[in-house]
N, C-alpha and C positions, 0 to 999 in steps of 0.2 A: 244826564238822567241818573238817579241813584240806583243802587242795586235793588232796592225794594220796588222801584218802578219797573225794573225788568221782570220781576215776578208777575206783576199785573199784565204788562204788555205781552209777555210770553204766553200767559194763559189765554189772553184774548185772541192771539194770533194762531196758536197751535190748537187750542180748544181741549182736546183729549189726548191721552197717552203721553202726557208731558212729564218730564222730570225737572223739578225746580230746586235750585240751590242758590246760595249766596247769602247776603245779609238780610236777615228777617227782623232783627231787633229794631225798635224805633230809633229815629234820630232826634236829638234835642239841641237847640241852639243855646239854651241856658244850662248846659251840662254842669257848669261849675257850681250851680246852686241846686242841682238835681243829682248829686253824685251817688246817692243810695240806689238809683236805678242801674248803676254799673258796678258798684263796689260795696259789698256788704260790710267791709271794715270801716266805712264812713259812719256807721251808726254810733250815735252818742258823741261825735267829735266836737260839738258845740257846748257840751256839758249842760244842756237844757233839753226839755221835751219839745221837739219841733214837729209841726204839722205842715206839710207842703203839698199844694195842689197845683197841677199844671195841665193845660189843654193846648194841644198843638194841632193846627189845621194846615196841611201841606198842599201846595198847588191849588189854591182856592179857585173855583170855577172849572176845574178839570174833573170830568165824571169818573167816579171811582177812586178819587185821590185819597191818600192816607190821612187818617186822623187818629190822634192818640190822647188819651186822658190818663193821668197818673196821680195817685195819692200815696204819699210816703209819710211815715211816722217813725220817729226814733228817739231814744233817750238813754242816758247812762243809768245803771242801776245803783242805788245807794249802797255805800260801804263795800263795794266790790270793784274789781277792774273790768267788769262786764258791762256791755250795753246791748240793748235789744232794738230791733227795727222791724217794720212791716211795710210791704210794698204791694200795691194793687195797680195793675196796668190793663187798660182796655185799648186794643189796637185794631183798627179797621182799614182794610185796603181792598178795593174792588169787591169781589164776592166773598172775601174771607173776613172772619171775626175771630179775635183771639183775646181772651181774658185770663190774666195770670195773677196769682196771689202767692207771695213769698214771705217767709219769716227769716230775719237776719239776726245773727248774734256775733258780737265782736269782743275780743279780749285785748285790753289796752295796757301797754307798759310804758313807763317814762324812759325817755332816752336823753333827757336834758332838763334844765330848769323849766322850760316852756314847751318842749317837744314831746310827742308821744308816737309810738308805733303800735298800730292795731292790726290784729289778725281776724279776719271775718269769714264766716260761713253762712250760706243761705240755702234754704230748701223750700220747695213749694211745687206748684203745678200750674200748667196752662190748660185752658179749655179751648179747643180749636174747632171752628165751624166754617164750612164753605158751601155756598149755594152755587155749585158748579153748573147746574142746569140753566142758570141765568146767563152763562157765558155765550156770546155769539160764536157760532162755528160755521165753517164753510158748508157742511152738510149735516143734516140731523143725525145725532148719535144716540140711540135709545139707551146705551149703557152709561151715558154721561149723567151720573147721579150726584147726590149731595154728600158732603162729609159733615156729620153733626155729632156734637158731644164727645169729641176725642180728648181724653185726659192725657196730658203729657207731663209726667212728673220730672223734676230736674233738681239739681243742686249745683252750687258753685262756691268759689272762694275769692278772697281778696286781701290785699295788704294796703295800708294807708298810713303814711308817715306825715305828720303835720305839726305845725307851730302856728302862732297867731298870724305870721306873715307869709307862710309858704305851705305847700302840700305836694305830696307825690304819691300816686296810687297806681297799683297794678292789680288786675283782676281778670277772672274768667267766670262770669256769673252763671253760665249754663254749660255744664261739662258733658251731659248726656246728649247723644245725637239721635233723638227720637225720629222714627219714620212714620209718615202718615199716608194711608191709602184710603180709598173710598169705603164707606160703611158696609157695603155688601161684599167686599173682598175682591171685586173686579179691579184690574189695574187701569183705572181711568186717569188718575194723576198720582204721582208720587212726590212727596216733599220731605225734607229732612231739616231738623233743627241743627244747623252747623254751629260749631263752637265759635264764640266771639271772645277776643282778648282785647283788653283796654289798658292803655297807659295814659295817666292824667297827671298834669303838673301845673303849678301856678305860683307866682311870687308877687308881693306887693312892695312897690318902691315909693319913697317919699320924693315928690318933685318940689313941692313947697310945703309950708305949714298947713295949707288948706287943700292941697291937691295931691292925690296919690295915683299911681299907675299900676295896673294889675294885668300883665300878660298871662294868658293861659293857653294850654294846648291839650288836645285829646287825640290819641292815635288809636285807630281801630284796625285789628287784624282779624280777618274772617277766612276760614278755609274755603277755597274755591272762589274768592273775590279779591279784587285789587286792594292794596293798603289804602286806608282812608285817614285823613287828618283834618281836624278843625283847629284853627288858630284865632284867638280872640285877644283884643286889647281894650281894656276898660279904664276909664278915668273916674276917680271918686272925688266929688266936690263937697267940701265942708262936711264930710262924714254923713252925707244925706243922699246924694244923687249919683248913681253910676251912669255914665254914658260910654257906649262902646261900639266897636265895629267887629265883624266876624268874617272869616273866610274859610270855606270848606274846599279843600284842595281840588281843583278841577271840576267843581260842582256848583258852588253857590257863594254869594256874599250878602252881607246885610248889616243891620244896625240893631242895637238893643239898649234898653235902659232899665234901671231899677231905682225905686224911690223908697226910702226908709220913712214910712208914715209915722212910726213911733219906735220906741226902744224894742218892741216885740214884733211889730207888723211890717212886712216888706211886700211890695208889689212890683212885678217885673213884666216887661214886654219885649219881644224880639220879632223882627221882620226880616226875611231874606228872600232873595230872588235867585233862581237857578241860572247858571251861565251856559247851560246846554240849550239845544234847540227847543226843548220843552218849555222854556221860558216865554216863548211867544204865545203860548196857549193857556196861560193861567195868570192869576193876579197875585202870585207870590205866596209865601208861607207866613202864617201868624201864630205866635206862641205867647200865651198869657200864664203868669205864675203868681201865686199867693203863698206866703210863708208866715207862720206865726210861731213864736217861741214862748213857752210857758215855763215858769220856774215855781216850784212848790215849796221852796224854803226861802228865808229872808235873804235879801241880796239883790243884785242887779244882773240882768242877762249880759252876755258878752256883747260889748258895744265898741265899735261896730262889728258886724259879721262880714268878713271878707270873702267867705266861700261857704 
């Protein structure tokens, strides 16, 4: 069971007077194509205007299971070393709803003929809501109210070093540890936005003229939670079709694919199953992604996009 599941299970079991900590940020199986969700320095890395939409439905068939919708936009700015990005995330788990909007800015410098190092900053806010009165409790608690409309401002930073065949990123997208209590001030439940640290890396190898191999890894460190790691291996066939497998250390395994419909449009899908006891009570996790690259000057988009 993931840390986010413990948040839900703990709330259902304890009901009130609970303190919740651990990993709150959403998980993604296709993190290598959704890097802006973790690292603001990723903005503009493809040298085109990119729009990416992703919908993740975790533990299908399990009541109160997490679901996440993400919209990311980013582009380099002309005649400068700057790039801008925007991220909107709606995350739902059990009785809680959280919608965040963040603006990213990245400053990019060349470190070689084809490589760049970017320094990124992000700032924005989350809107947190929780229908705590809907939680089942052992006995009725009149003080068990709702948390509605809590604004949680935050900011973060990131580094992203990349070339056409590899990337390495390090980030902390939320540095403030906001605390949340019930709207009327009574201590019904207390939650905190713990800091998340991410390390991401990937490399593309040529196996044959028409086949490439791309291993990637993402390590998550969260205060108060065990270290988490995702390991993926994808094969690219004839610059068109990605086929891959994924493993989340001690938690889940799955498969994924991405198809390059055109020079600009990509569509991806991932499916994973948890390896914990919870796997017997749901139909797995489904994740769908659409990405579109736009270029407003003459020329071609980067082809193919490896990340």
